[in-house]
C-alpha positions, 0 to 999 in steps of 0.5 A: 500500500505504501509503495503504491502511494509513494509511486503515485507521489513520484509520478505526480511530482515528475509530471508536475516538474515537466508541466512547469518546464513547458509552462515556463517555455511557453510564457517566455516565448509569448513574452518575446513575441509580444515585445516584437509585436509592440515595437512593430506597431509604433509609428510617429504621429504628426499634427494636422495643420488645420484642426490639430488632430494627431494622425500616424505619418502613414495616414497623413495627407501632405501638401507641396510644402510637406505640411501634414493634414488629417484629411484631404478636406483639411488640406483643401481648406488650408489652401483657401 
């Protein structure tokens, strides 16, 4: 009876150790992927010359003087 109990405890302990090692590896991998994703989403913001709204540089509309605008309407409004 005692031998079975000790065997069960030993099997459980080994299983728990293996589980913890896999959990640590998965957590470390997900943290490194999250850090890479955070950096890839960073983008500089520019202020619209008409309304003052900040927009990402990739979404901004520029005039011939490289003045940033949030939309074409504000670009045309600024010309007037």
